[in-house]
N, C-alpha and C positions, 0 to 999 in steps of 0.2 A: 188573833181573829177583826179586832171591834175596827183596824185599819184595813187589811182587806175587803173586810166590808164594807167600807169607807169609800177603797177606790173600787170598789166594782156597783158602785155608786156615780160613783165621778163620771167612770166610764160611761154608765147607761146613756148619762146628763147628756155628757159631749154633743153626745151621736143623736140623745133622743130629748128637745124641747117641746114643751106643750102636751105633751103624749105620741108626738111626731114623731116616725124617725130619722126625718131626716126636714129640717125644715121649707117648707114647698108655699113661693109668691100666688097670690089674688090681687086681681084688678077687683075694681068696683069705680062706683061715680067718680068718689071721691082723690084716686087715685089706689097704687101698689099699694098690701097688703100678706104682711100675717096672721094667724090665729094663734090665740093663749087662750088656754083655761084655767079660772082662775084659780091655786090653791087656797087649802085656808091657808089663812095670813097677810094672803097678800091681797094688796092694795091699791092706789094710782101710783105711786109716790111708792115704789115695791118693786109694781113693773115699769112703770119708764126707768127706771135705774135695768133694771137688768135689758132692756130694748137697747138701752139712752136712746130719749125719745122722751121729750120736756109730759109728764104728766095731763095739764091741762089738753096737752095737744091729743089725746088718747080721750080722751071721754069725751072734747070736741066730737074728731073724726068721728066716735061711736053715739055722740046723740045721747051723753052721759050725763045725769049734776053728778059731779066732786062729793057733795056733801050727804051721798047717801050710799056712802060704799058701794063694794059691790060686795054680787052671790057669789058662794061654793061652782064651782063646775061650769059656772057659766061663757061663754065665748063668746071673747075678744077680736080684735078688728085693731089691730099695731098696724100706724103707720107709718114705712120706710122715703130717708126726705134722709135730704142729703150729710143730716146729723147720724148715722145710721145704717147706713146704704151705700156703701165701696162696688163702685162698677168697671174700672179703668185700674184696678191694680189682686195681687191677692191678698186680703187680707181679711182674718177672723172668719167670720161661720159662713160657710156655702147656701149659700143659700138655693133649692132649684126649681124649675120653673116643669112644666110639664104636658105635652105636646100633645099638640092636637090634633085629629085626623085632617090628611092632608093640607097642616100646617110648613111651608121654608122656613130652613134659616132665614129667613129676609125679615117672616113674620114676625118670630121668636124677639126679631132682634123690639120689630120694629113695639110691639108688647109689652119689650120689658124696657121703657127709657131709651129704647136707638142705640142699646148698648151696640159698642161693635165688634161687625163679625170676623174680625181679627181673635176679639177677647172669644168670645165662645167660642170658639173651636183651640186655639188655643187652653180653656179652661176644662170642653173639655174633649178631648186628643182624637177627632172628631176628621179624618181620614176622608170624606167629601160630602156637604151638601145638603143630603138625604136622611131627611130624619122617616123613623115606625111613632103611631099612636104609641101615647102611656110612656116613652122615652124620656129620662128626668135626665136634664141639663141644669149644669151652675152659667148662673144669671146675673149672678152678683155675690158680695159676703155682706154679711149684718160683724156692728162694730159695731163689741159694747168688752167698756173694762168688769161686768158681771159677768161675760163671759165668760175672762182674759180673756178675750180675746188672741184665740187657738189657731196661730196661722199655720191655716192651712194646706196641702202640695196638688196642683187643677185632679182630678183624675185622671184613673190612667183606662183606657179603651174606654173610658165614658161610667167604668165602675163606681158607683158611689160607697163600694166594702173599701175599693184603697184608701178613700176622704177617710173613713172609720179608721183606717188601722193607725193612718196620723193619729185622728184625735185619743187614742189609746193611748197613745205613747204620752202625748205629750200631757196626758188626765196623770200618768204614772207619773213623769216627771213632774208634777206640782199636786201630789197625793198631797208627800209631808206638810207645805205651806197650810192647806186647803183645810187636812185637819183641827191643823192646831187653830183654825181661825176658832172653822168650826163647835171647835171642846171650850174656847170666850165664848164662844154668843151662847153656847147649852148655858152658859154660866148664868141670866142673861134670859129663862124662860119662862116667859109670863102662860103659870095654869088659873085657866078663869076657871070658878063655880061652877062645879056640878046642879047641887044640890041642893033647892034653897040660892038662890044667884045676888038676889038683893042683900042677903042676909052671907057676909062673906067674918069670919074670926079675924081679928086682928091676933094675927099672933105673941106672945105674952111671956113665951120661957124666955125670951133677952131682950134683951134695951141697945135698943142700933143707937149707931156710935154718932153722937151729934157732928162735932166732926168744922165749926160753924158755921151751919144752915147747907150744908150739901157739897155736898164732892166737886158736886154741878154751878157752883158758884163763882167764881174764879170764871168762869167758861160764859155765865151769865153778862159780869161786867164787861166783856169778848165784846161777844154778843154788842151789847147795847152801842157802843162806840163804833160798831163798827153799821149799826143797822139800830136808832132810838126808840123808846120802847112805845109801845103809841096806845096797845090795846089794858083796858080795863078792867074784866066782867064779874059780875058776883054771877058762880055754878053753885049749882047741884049735882054732889058731890056722892061718891062708894068707894068700896075696896078692892082692888084685887093683890089678890097672891104671889109673888114672889119671893127666892129666898136672896135676891138686891140690899142693899142699902142695911142693916143690919151688924155687917164691921164694918164693911170701904165708904156709906153714908150716901150708897145710890141709889136715888128716887129716882122712879118714873114715875108717868100719865101713860094714862090712854082719853085721847078723846080725837075729834072729825075733823076737820074745815083748818088744820094746818102741821106744813110741814114735821114727817117726820124727825126727830137730834133738832128739834127748839126749842134753846130752854127756857123752864114760864116760872115765874117768884109767884111762890105760893104763897097765901100769905091764911090762915086762919082766924075764922076776928072774933071770936069770941075770949080768947088772948094776949091776941099781934100776935102770934108764932110765927117763924117763915120757915120757909125750904123753899130750895131749887132743884127740880128734879125740870128730866128729859124724857120730850112727847117720842115712847116707841111705841106707839102706834094707830090705828084707829079705834072706833070703838065698834063702828060695819052696821054700824043700823040694827043690830042684836036686840028680835024680843026680852031679856033678862039688863038690857037695859035699860028699857024706857020708863023715861020722867029725871033722869041724868042727862045730866052734860059735859060729867070726864069719872073716872079712874081715875085716882090715884092706890099704891106703891101701901102694904100693909106695912111698910115701911115707918116709909111718907108717914102713914100714921099718926103710931108710934107719935114721931118726936116731933107735928100737929100735935097729939094729946086731946088726939079724938073719939071720943068713951063712947058717939052711937056711932055702933056700921051697920048701919041702916042707910039715909041718906042725910049729910050735913052736909051746909053752906060753906065753901071755899070765894078767895076775894085771885086773882093772876090776875097778873100781867106784863110784857110778853115785846 
């Protein structure tokens, strides 16, 4: 049953991105873009990966400060660039343009990077260049690995439903693979505290495996070989609860202004205990994080022998 529900949700996601039935192109003074509604736990980096565009480009395009995070339900503009917008072949998720009153096919082309008229006719199976107000035309494709690069054939007779049929087949085809990844991700779900958020009790019933300062120690060594660690910070930390680390020694932290996936060396200055933790995401400016620079997982706090469950000082190197 769980698998069936996942397939249904995947079909819905493939055909519906950011709450829209289809990706609809828009234009502004900075160029062509899509609109995205920020969902819980999303940040500049995760949205950037979703649309295959650099997070700094998203922040600049929207005149936003990356260090302040994003507000849930906020509508942001996703720039369409050479890195994520394909107009010379059928590759990825179709992007639609809504025809305005009295617009010609040439005008549609000019409004969308002068996409070839031949491609517009072929992708939309147009029998003539006559267009109607409100008609949806495919003007290009979103190229994104995160969206599985679903290869979509041109819609028949300008019918978006035909595109959705192909998407559904692709979604079913990849359902098993995505299900496996989803189940793996669920093992690392972060549970933010709901009551007394600044006081999160450390799990006492079991002691996490030390495993030579953590699972990510070797990854940190490789990371500094590629780019030497240059930052040393003393920060105020709190704790969040997660199921990871108690048996597998995988320790995590939440921190703004650092790319998700970065490995950080964490030292408790009280006893010089050291662990290596992976950045799981941002703090996102939530009220219960006031006065904190980071949060570490409860298993990490246990290894560092943190006795204070409110606020404490740590040293970071990355």
